[in-house]
Structure formats: C-alpha cells, structure tokens
DSSP file (Angstrom, degrees, kcal/mol; ACC not computed):
  #  RESIDUE AA STRUCTURE BP1 BP2  ACC     N-H-->O    O-->H-N    N-H-->O    O-->H-N    TCO  KAPPA ALPHA  PHI   PSI    X-CA   Y-CA   Z-CA
    1    1 A X              0   0    0      0, 0.0     2,-0.3     0, 0.0    26,-0.3   0.000 360.0 360.0 360.0 146.7    1.5   69.8   -7.1
    2    2 A X        -     0   0    0     24,-0.1     2,-0.4     2,-0.0    24,-0.2  -0.935 360.0-138.6-140.4 164.7   -1.7   68.5   -5.7
    3    3 A X  E     -A   25   0A   0     22,-2.5    22,-2.7    -2,-0.3     2,-0.3  -0.928  18.0-170.8-121.0 149.0   -3.5   68.2   -2.4
    4    4 A X  E     -A   24   0A   0     -2,-0.4     2,-0.3    20,-0.2    20,-0.2  -0.983   6.3-158.2-138.7 155.4   -5.6   65.3   -1.2
    5    5 A X  E     -A   23   0A   0     18,-2.6    18,-2.2    -2,-0.3     2,-0.4  -0.948   4.4-153.3-130.3 152.0   -7.9   64.7    1.8
    6    6 A X  E     -A   22   0A   0     -2,-0.3     2,-0.5    16,-0.2    16,-0.2  -0.987   8.2-170.9-126.5 133.5   -9.0   61.5    3.5
    7    7 A X  E     -A   21   0A   0     14,-2.7    14,-2.3    -2,-0.4     2,-0.5  -0.976  13.5-147.8-129.4 118.8  -12.3   61.1    5.3
    8    8 A X  E     -A   20   0A   0     -2,-0.5    12,-0.3    12,-0.2    34,-0.1  -0.741   8.4-168.4 -84.3 124.9  -13.1   58.1    7.4
    9    9 A X        +     0   0    0     10,-2.4    11,-0.2    -2,-0.5    -1,-0.1   0.665  56.0  94.9 -88.8 -18.5  -16.9   57.4    7.4
   10   10 A X        -     0   0    0      9,-0.9     2,-0.3     2,-0.0    -2,-0.1  -0.333  59.8-151.2 -74.0 154.2  -16.9   54.8   10.1
   11   11 A X        +     0   0    0      2,-0.1     2,-0.2    -2,-0.0    -2,-0.1  -0.881  58.5  26.7-117.6 157.9  -17.7   55.6   13.8
   12   12 A X  S    S+     0   0    0     -2,-0.3    -2,-0.0     2,-0.0     2,-0.0  -0.616 106.1  14.7  94.7-155.4  -16.4   53.7   16.7
   13   13 A X  S    S-     0   0    0     -2,-0.2     2,-0.3     1,-0.1    -2,-0.1  -0.294  77.5-119.6 -63.1 135.0  -13.2   51.7   17.0
   14   14 A X        +     0   0    0      2,-0.0     2,-0.3     4,-0.0    -1,-0.1  -0.570  35.6 178.3 -76.4 134.2  -10.7   52.3   14.2
   15   15 A X    >   -     0   0    0     -2,-0.3     3,-1.1     1,-0.0    29,-0.2  -0.859  42.5-110.9-127.4 167.0   -9.8   49.2   12.1
   16   16 A X  T 3  S+     0   0    0     -2,-0.3    29,-0.4     1,-0.2    28,-0.1   0.562 115.2  55.1 -72.6  -7.6   -7.5   48.8    9.2
   17   17 A X  T 3  S+     0   0    0     27,-0.1    -1,-0.2    26,-0.1    26,-0.1   0.164  73.2 143.5-113.9  17.1  -10.5   48.2    6.9
   18   18 A X    <   -     0   0    0     -3,-1.1    25,-1.5    24,-0.1    26,-0.4  -0.297  45.4-129.8 -60.5 139.4  -12.5   51.3    7.6
   19   19 A X  E     + B   0  42A   0     23,-0.2   -10,-2.4    24,-0.1    -9,-0.9  -0.595  43.9 129.1 -89.2 152.3  -14.4   52.7    4.6
   20   20 A X  E     -AB   8  41A   0     21,-2.0    21,-2.4   -12,-0.3     2,-0.3  -0.943  45.2 -85.8-174.2-164.7  -14.2   56.4    3.6
   21   21 A X  E     -A    7   0A   0    -14,-2.3   -14,-2.7    -2,-0.3     2,-0.4  -0.853  19.6-151.4-125.9 157.6  -13.6   58.9    0.9
   22   22 A X  E     -A    6   0A   0     -2,-0.3    11,-2.3   -16,-0.2     2,-0.4  -0.967   8.9-164.9-125.3 146.0  -10.7   60.6   -0.8
   23   23 A X  E     -AC   5  32A   0    -18,-2.2   -18,-2.6    -2,-0.4     2,-0.4  -0.987   3.1-166.6-130.1 143.7  -10.6   64.0   -2.4
   24   24 A X  E     -AC   4  31A   0      7,-3.4     7,-2.6    -2,-0.4     2,-0.4  -0.976   3.3-170.3-129.5 140.2   -8.0   65.4   -4.7
   25   25 A X  E     +AC   3  30A   0    -22,-2.7   -22,-2.5    -2,-0.4     2,-0.4  -0.999   6.9 177.0-132.6 136.6   -7.4   69.0   -6.0
   26   26 A X  E >   - C   0  29A   0      3,-2.6     3,-2.0    -2,-0.4     2,-0.4  -0.872  67.1 -57.6-137.7  98.4   -5.0   70.0   -8.7
   27   27 A X  T 3  S-     0   0    0     -2,-0.4   -25,-0.0     1,-0.3    -1,-0.0  -0.519 123.5 -12.4  64.6-122.5   -5.2   73.7   -9.4
   28   28 A X  T 3  S+     0   0    0     -2,-0.4     2,-0.3    -3,-0.1    -1,-0.3   0.631 119.6  92.6 -84.3 -15.8   -8.7   74.4  -10.5
   29   29 A X  E <   -C   26   0A   0     -3,-2.0    -3,-2.6     2,-0.0     2,-0.4  -0.601  51.7-174.8 -87.1 139.5   -9.7   70.7  -10.8
   30   30 A X  E     -C   25   0A   0     -2,-0.3     2,-0.4    -5,-0.2    -5,-0.2  -0.999   4.8-179.0-132.7 137.7  -11.2   68.7   -8.0
   31   31 A X  E     +C   24   0A   0     -7,-2.6    -7,-3.4    -2,-0.4     2,-0.3  -0.999  10.8 170.1-133.9 135.2  -12.0   65.0   -8.0
   32   32 A X  E     -C   23   0A   0     -2,-0.4    -9,-0.2    -9,-0.3    -2,-0.0  -0.984  39.1-144.2-145.8 153.9  -13.7   63.2   -5.1
   33   33 A X    >   +     0   0    0    -11,-2.3     3,-1.2    -2,-0.3     6,-0.3   0.499  66.9 119.0 -91.1  -6.1  -15.2   59.8   -4.2
   34   34 A X  T 3   +     0   0    0    -12,-0.3    -2,-0.1     1,-0.2     3,-0.1  -0.251  65.2  29.3 -62.7 145.4  -17.8   61.5   -1.9
   35   35 A X  T 3  S+     0   0    0      1,-0.1     2,-0.4     2,-0.0    -1,-0.2   0.329 100.8  83.7  93.2  -7.4  -21.4   61.2   -2.7
   36   36 A X    X   -     0   0    0     -3,-1.2     3,-2.0     1,-0.1     4,-0.4  -0.948  60.4-156.6-131.6 112.8  -21.3   57.7   -4.4
   37   37 A X  G >  S+     0   0    0     -2,-0.4     3,-1.0     1,-0.3    -1,-0.1   0.767  93.9  64.3 -60.3 -25.0  -21.4   54.6   -2.2
   38   38 A X  G 3  S+     0   0    0      1,-0.2    33,-1.5    32,-0.1    -1,-0.3   0.735  99.9  54.2 -67.7 -20.5  -19.8   52.6   -5.0
   39   39 A X  G <  S+     0   0    0     -3,-2.0    -1,-0.2    -6,-0.3    -2,-0.2   0.467  76.9 120.1 -96.6  -2.2  -16.7   54.8   -4.7
   40   40 A X    <   -     0   0    0     -3,-1.0     2,-0.3    -4,-0.4   -19,-0.2  -0.336  44.8-172.5 -57.7 143.9  -16.2   54.2   -0.9
   41   41 A X  E     -B   20   0A   0    -21,-2.4   -21,-2.0    29,-0.1     2,-1.2  -0.926  39.3 -93.8-137.6 161.8  -12.8   52.7   -0.3
   42   42 A X  E  >  -B   19   0A   0     26,-2.1     4,-2.2    -2,-0.3    26,-0.4  -0.678  47.1-159.8 -73.1 101.1  -10.7   51.2    2.5
   43   43 A X  H  > S+     0   0    0    -25,-1.5     4,-2.0    -2,-1.2    -1,-0.2   0.845  78.7  48.2 -64.0 -41.1   -9.0   54.5    3.3
   44   44 A X  H  > S+     0   0    0    -26,-0.4     4,-1.4     1,-0.2    -1,-0.2   0.924 116.2  43.2 -69.1 -42.5   -5.9   53.4    5.2
   45   45 A X  H  > S+     0   0    0    -29,-0.4     4,-1.9     1,-0.2    -1,-0.2   0.845 112.4  55.5 -68.2 -33.0   -5.0   50.7    2.7
   46   46 A X  H  X S+     0   0    0     -4,-2.2     4,-2.6     2,-0.2    -2,-0.2   0.851 101.6  56.2 -69.6 -34.3   -5.8   53.1   -0.2
   47   47 A X  H  X S+     0   0    0     -4,-2.0     4,-2.4     2,-0.2    -1,-0.2   0.917 108.0  48.7 -62.7 -41.7   -3.4   55.8    1.2
   48   48 A X  H  X S+     0   0    0     -4,-1.4     4,-2.3     1,-0.2    -2,-0.2   0.927 112.1  48.8 -62.1 -44.5   -0.6   53.2    1.1
   49   49 A X  H  X S+     0   0    0     -4,-1.9     4,-2.3     1,-0.2    -2,-0.2   0.884 109.7  52.5 -62.6 -39.3   -1.6   52.3   -2.5
   50   50 A X  H  X S+     0   0    0     -4,-2.6     4,-2.6     2,-0.2    -2,-0.2   0.922 108.9  49.0 -62.9 -45.2   -1.6   56.0   -3.4
   51   51 A X  H  X S+     0   0    0     -4,-2.4     4,-2.4     1,-0.2    -2,-0.2   0.924 111.4  49.9 -61.2 -44.8    1.9   56.6   -2.0
   52   52 A X  H  X S+     0   0    0     -4,-2.3     4,-1.5     1,-0.2    -1,-0.2   0.905 110.8  50.4 -59.7 -41.8    3.1   53.5   -4.0
   53   53 A X  H  X S+     0   0    0     -4,-2.3     4,-0.6     1,-0.2    -2,-0.2   0.928 111.3  47.2 -62.3 -46.1    1.5   54.9   -7.1
   54   54 A X  H >< S+     0   0    0     -4,-2.6     3,-0.9     1,-0.2     4,-0.3   0.873 110.0  52.4 -67.0 -36.4    3.1   58.3   -6.7
   55   55 A X  H >< S+     0   0    0     -4,-2.4     3,-1.4     1,-0.2     4,-0.3   0.817 101.2  63.0 -66.8 -28.9    6.5   56.8   -6.1
   56   56 A X  H >X S+     0   0    0     -4,-1.5     4,-2.2     1,-0.3     3,-1.1   0.696  83.4  77.8 -68.3 -18.8    6.1   54.8   -9.3
   57   57 A X  T << S+     0   0    0     -3,-0.9    -1,-0.3    -4,-0.6    -2,-0.2   0.744  83.4  65.2 -63.3 -21.6    6.0   58.0  -11.3
   58   58 A X  T <4 S+     0   0    0     -3,-1.4    -1,-0.3    -4,-0.3    -2,-0.2   0.852 109.6  37.4 -65.6 -33.3    9.8   58.2  -10.9
   59   59 A X  T <4 S+     0   0    0     -3,-1.1    -2,-0.2    -4,-0.3     2,-0.2   0.898 128.4  18.8 -86.1 -46.0   10.1   55.1  -13.0
   60   60 A X     <  -     0   0    0     -4,-2.2     3,-0.1     1,-0.0    18,-0.1  -0.595  69.1-124.5-119.5-179.6    7.3   55.7  -15.5
   61   61 A X  S    S+     0   0    0      1,-0.2    17,-2.9    -2,-0.2     2,-0.4   0.607  90.6  35.8-101.8 -15.9    5.4   58.6  -16.8
   62   62 A X  E     +D   77   0B   0     15,-0.2     2,-0.3    -6,-0.1    -1,-0.2  -0.985  59.9 167.2-147.6 128.2    1.8   57.4  -16.1
   63   63 A X  E     -D   76   0B   0     13,-2.7    13,-3.3    -2,-0.4     2,-0.5  -0.990  25.5-132.4-141.9 150.4    0.2   55.3  -13.4
   64   64 A X  E     -D   75   0B   0     -2,-0.3     2,-0.5    11,-0.2    11,-0.2  -0.870  11.8-156.0-105.5 133.6   -3.3   54.5  -12.3
   65   65 A X  E     -D   74   0B   0      9,-3.4     9,-2.6    -2,-0.5     2,-0.5  -0.923  10.5-172.3-104.2 129.8   -4.4   54.6   -8.6
   66   66 A X  E     -D   73   0B   0     -2,-0.5     7,-0.2     7,-0.2     3,-0.1  -0.990  26.7-120.3-123.5 124.5   -7.4   52.5   -7.7
   67   67 A X    >   -     0   0    0      5,-2.5     3,-1.4    -2,-0.5     2,-0.2  -0.371  40.9 -98.3 -60.9 137.1   -9.0   52.8   -4.3
   68   68 A X  T 3  S-     0   0    0    -26,-0.4   -26,-2.1     1,-0.3   -22,-0.1  -0.392 104.8  -1.1 -63.3 126.5   -8.9   49.5   -2.4
   69   69 A X  T 3  S+     0   0    0      1,-0.2     2,-0.3   -28,-0.2    -1,-0.3   0.874 118.5 104.1  61.9  41.3  -12.2   47.7   -2.6
   70   70 A X  S <  S-     0   0    0     -3,-1.4    -1,-0.2     2,-0.1   -31,-0.2  -0.928  75.9-132.0-145.8 163.9  -13.6   50.5   -4.7
   71   71 A X  S    S+     0   0    0    -33,-1.5     2,-0.4    -2,-0.3   -32,-0.2   0.312  74.6 113.8 -96.3   4.7  -14.6   51.6   -8.2
   72   72 A X        +     0   0    0    -34,-0.2    -5,-2.5   -32,-0.2     2,-0.3  -0.639  40.2 163.2 -81.8 127.8  -12.7   54.9   -7.7
   73   73 A X  E     -D   66   0B   0     -2,-0.4    16,-0.7    -7,-0.2     2,-0.3  -0.997  18.9-170.6-145.9 150.8   -9.7   55.4   -9.9
   74   74 A X  E     -DE  65  88B   0     -9,-2.6    -9,-3.4    -2,-0.3     2,-0.5  -0.976  16.4-140.6-134.9 148.2   -7.4   58.2  -11.0
   75   75 A X  E     -DE  64  87B   0     12,-2.9    12,-1.7    -2,-0.3     2,-0.4  -0.961  15.9-161.2-110.6 125.3   -4.6   58.3  -13.6
   76   76 A X  E     -DE  63  86B   0    -13,-3.3   -13,-2.7    -2,-0.5     2,-0.4  -0.888   7.6-173.2-104.8 135.0   -1.5   60.3  -12.7
   77   77 A X  E     -DE  62  85B   0      8,-1.8     8,-1.7    -2,-0.4     2,-0.4  -0.992  16.4-141.3-132.4 126.3    0.8   61.5  -15.5
   78   78 A X  E     - E   0  84B   0    -17,-2.9     2,-0.3    -2,-0.4     6,-0.2  -0.710  19.1-160.9 -85.7 131.3    4.1   63.2  -14.9
   79   79 A X    >   -     0   0    0      4,-1.3     3,-0.8    -2,-0.4    -2,-0.0  -0.862  20.9-127.1-115.4 152.0    4.9   65.9  -17.4
   80   80 A X  T 3  S+     0   0    0     -2,-0.3     2,-0.2     1,-0.2    -1,-0.1   0.805  98.1  64.5 -68.6 -33.9    8.3   67.4  -18.2
   81   81 A X  T 3  S-     0   0    0      1,-0.1    -1,-0.2     2,-0.0     3,-0.1   0.016 121.0 -93.0 -87.3  31.6    7.7   71.1  -17.7
   82   82 A X  S <  S+     0   0    0     -3,-0.8     2,-0.1     1,-0.3    -2,-0.1   0.348  95.6 110.9  80.6  -7.7    6.9   70.8  -14.0
   83   83 A X        -     0   0    0     -5,-0.0    -4,-1.3     2,-0.0     2,-0.3  -0.421  48.8-160.9 -91.1 171.4    3.2   70.4  -14.5
   84   84 A X  E     -E   78   0B   0     -6,-0.2     2,-0.4    -2,-0.1    -6,-0.2  -0.953   8.2-139.7-145.8 165.6    1.1   67.4  -14.0
   85   85 A X  E     -E   77   0B   0     -8,-1.7    -8,-1.8    -2,-0.3     2,-0.4  -0.990  11.4-171.1-132.6 141.7   -2.2   66.1  -15.1
   86   86 A X  E     +E   76   0B   0     -2,-0.4     2,-0.3   -10,-0.2   -10,-0.2  -0.997  12.4 169.8-130.8 133.3   -4.8   64.2  -13.1
   87   87 A X  E     -E   75   0B   0    -12,-1.7   -12,-2.9    -2,-0.4     2,-0.4  -0.997  28.8-129.6-145.2 150.4   -7.8   62.6  -14.6
   88   88 A X  E      E   74   0B   0     -2,-0.3   -14,-0.2   -14,-0.2   -16,-0.0  -0.832 360.0 360.0 -99.1 135.5  -10.5   60.3  -13.5
   89   89 A X              0   0    0    -16,-0.7   -15,-0.1    -2,-0.4    -1,-0.1   0.482 360.0 360.0 -69.9 360.0  -11.3   57.2  -15.7
C-alpha cells in the first residue's frame, strides 16, 4: 500500500493544465517531484495517468508512470507476497 499527495502550484482560476507536484510514500520510502522545476507536471492529467498505470498492474507485474509534460517518472512493480516496490528511474 502507498499514499500519494498532489499539490497545485498555480494560483487563480483552475484549468485542466495547471502545473504542480506529486509525492509518494511507501513505508519508509518517499519520492517527490517537489523542489525541481523540471519535475513539475500537469497534475490533473497526471492523476488520470497514475490511475491508469495502477489499474494496469492487474494485467502485468511492472508499469512505469510518467508525469504529464514532466521528467518525473516512477516504476511500480506488483509482488506476490502482498508487498510492492516503488522506485524512481
């Protein structure tokens, strides 16, 4: 199991293309796009992509999530003993 957070960096009117950051925690490990402007992503479109990636784990054992319009990526791998692994490329 993991937790994730989404932070919209824009101020003013909300659009579908607002930039922001995502953070993920899995047990003791934490990975975030915060602090690096190259890793900013279109947060709303990226959440949809993240959900699609996680649903794909039912079909395969390993999938990569890439933030929309970003250099931020994570690889999710499903493991048999109820555990999971998350790593940043």
